[in-house]
N, C-alpha and C positions, 0 to 999 in steps of 0.2 A: 443471193450473196454476191457482193461485188468481187472483182478480180483481186482487189487488195485484201478483202476478207478471206478469200480462199488461200491467198499466199500466207496470211497470218495464221490461219488454222493449220496449214501444212507445216509452218515453222514450229508451232506448238507441238505437233505430233513428232516432228523430227527431234526436238530437244528432249522430249520425254522418251524417245526411243534411241536410235543409233547414236546421234550426236551427244546426247546426255550421257549415255553409257561410256562412250569413247572418252569424253572429257573426264569422267570419274577415273577411268583407267589411266589417264595421263595427269591426274590431279597433282601429284608430287612435282612433275615437270612444270606444269602451269603455275604452281605456287612460286617456284623459283623464277620463272620467266617474268611474271607480272608483279613480283614483290615490290618493285619501286613505286607502284601506284598506290600502295596501301597508305603510306604516310601522306601523300598528296590528298587523297580522299578523306582521310580521317582528321585532317588538320582542323576543321571547324568544330569537331566534337570535343566538348569539355566535360568535366565531372558532372554527373547527374543528367546528362543529355538523353533525350528520347530520340532514337535514330531508326530510320527506315532505309534498308539497303535493297534497292530495286534490281531484280535480275541478279540475285546474290550468288548464283552458281553454287559452288561447293563451300562457300562461306568464309573465305579468307578475309575479304574486306569487312564483313560483318563482325567477325571476331576481333579484327584490328580496331574497329570503332568501339566495340564493347570494352576493350581493355582501356581505352581512353575515357569512356563514360564512367567506368568504375562501378562499384557495388550499388550506388544510388541511381545509376542510369538504367535504361531499358532499350535493348536493341532487337530489332525484328528484321529478318531477312526473308524475302519473298521471291519465288521463282516458279515458272511453269513446268520446269523439268524435274519430275519426281526422283529420278536417280541421283540428281545433283543435290536435291534437298535432303535425301537420305544420307548422302555423304557429308553434307554440311552439319547435320545433327550429330553424326558420329564424330566429326572434328571438334565441335563444341564440347561434347562429353569428354573426349580424349584430352582436350586442353583445359578442361575445368572452367570454362567461361560460360556464364549464364546468358544465353542467346535463345530467342524463339524463332523458329523457322517455319514458314508457311508454304505449302504447295498450293499456289494460287496464282491468278493473273492480277498483277498489281494495277492494271487498268480498270478492273471492275470489282476487286475484292472490297468487302464492306468494312473498311477501316473506320475506327471512331473518328469523328471530325476533330480537328485541332489537336491531333494526338502526337505529333512529332515536331521536334526542334530542328532536326536535320534530316533531309532526304538526299541520299547519295546513291551513286551507281557507277560501277566500272563496266563499261561495254554492255550494259543490260537494258538500255532504253530504245535501241534502234529497231526493235522487232514488234512494236505495237501496231495493231491494225489501224487504229485511229489515233494519231499522235496528239492532236489537240484535245480530243476527249480524254486520253490517258493522262496528260499533264494537268488538265482541269481537275480530274479526279484526285490526282496526287496533291494538288494545291489545297483542296478541301480537307485532305487528311493532315495537312501541316498547320501548325498554329500560326497566327499572324506574326510576321517577322521571321519565320523559320527560313533556314538557308537551304537552297538547292545546290548540290555540287555534283557534277557529272564529268566523267571522262569518256569521250566517244572518239571513234576513228575519223581522221580526215579522209581524203579520197584515196582510191587505189593507186593513183599515180604517185602519191606521196608515200605509199607503203608497199613497195614492190615485193618485199619479203612475204607479205600476206597473200599474194597471188602467184608467187613463183611456182608452187606445186601444180595448180590448175593449168597455168599457161604451159608448163613443160610437159604435163601429162596429157594434154588435150588430144594430140594425135593418136595416142594409145587408148584414150577413154573418150570416144566421141559423144557419149551420152551424158557427159557432165552437165548439170543444169546451169544455164547462163545466169549471170547476176542482173538484177533489175535495180539500177542506181536510185530510182525514185520509190521503190517499194520497200517493205520491211526487210532489214538485212544489215550486214556488218557496216556498210558504207552509206546508210540512209541519211546520216547527219554530216556528210562530207562537206556540204556548203554551209558556211557560217550564217549566211543570211536566212537560210531555211530554218536553222535552229532558233535564231532570234525571233523569226516570225511565228514559229510554233509556240514558243514560250510567251511572247507578247499576247497572242490570241488566247492563250490558256489562262491569262490573268496574273502571271508572274511579273514582278517588277525588278528593276535594277539588273537587267540581264547583261551578262558579260560573256563573250566567247573569245578566248585567247589561245594562241598556238601553244601546244605543250609537246616537246620532243623529249622522249625518254629512251635511254639506252637499255635494251633488254637482251639477256643472254642466257644460254643454257650450255651444259657440257656437250661437246661434239658428239659424244656417245649417245646422247638422247635425241639427236636430230632426226634419225630415222623413225623413232617412235612418234615424234611430233608429226611428221608429214604422212605417216601411215595411219594415224588415228584422227587427226583434226582437219578441219576445213572440208571443202567439197570433195577432195580426193579421198580423205580419210573416211568419209561417209559412204563411199561406194566401193572402196578397194576390197573390202571383205567379200564382195559379191563376184570379184574377178577371178577367173581361173588361171592357173599356170599354163603357159609360161608368161602370159601377159603381165601378171602381177610382178614377177621378177624383173621384167623389162621396165615397168613403171618405177619400181624401187631404184633400179640402177640409173634410170634417166633422172630421177629426182636427186640422187646423190650428186650427180654432175651439176645439176641446175643450182643446187644450194652451195656448191663449193666456194663461190665468191664470198659467202657470209661466214666462212670458217677460217679461224686463225688461232694458232697456239692452243689447240685443244678446246676451243670455245666457238660456238655458233651464236652470232649476235646480229642485231639490227637496231635501227632507231625507229621506235614507234611514234609516228606522226599523228598527233591527236589534237582535239580541242579540249580545253578545260573550261567547262561551262558553269557559270554561277548565276544565281537569281534569288529573289526574296518572295516569300508568300505575302 
């Protein structure tokens, strides 16, 4: 197995384990934080549309798309993280929205060919082992003319909020795993030319990659839950003993202080809005 393959397998295990469970524990917080992306992603979905949500997580974007598709539509969410898929199914049942969720790898799952009118994803496509192979596979699952619509992160330099915790905690947590900007991970699609190249090589047409800056916010009281559950720090903090854990938490409160104002913690999510046609 290649180094990239090992990284991708490790990411799958991570999202089906600690990262997935922590995301579910923070689901209500993340629903509020990333709510602005739902309308952006669901925009191409019309009545009766057949939709695939790749890396659907706990299902917020899938349910939003299903509401637009209506009773005649068919929406499917797919994710490798079993805890998140379980939470997504519970969400759909709770909200009374007919959505099908699959615990599977969208890069290899045997979708019916020409089965979807829209393929969308919110921060879910940057973790594939083989990007070209994955997007070629997704293109075959889409009908001719189907629309691809993705929101992905730009670079870490454009998103300092996203790396504040690991930068501030690094002196106290020296074993935090380093990020590989070229490997699978949050910022794998930071370079627009890389995104265009992957989609071109995968057979998608009419590729567009446009900057998308979205204001995201949460109540200040939720900020500590955010940085103790999510991201690289959140994945290891449960393993850290006192008093180091308390030191980390206090350090991060100080580090995130510039993002807090009037009882709200907020930042601008610097993303790419990616579009293409099958």
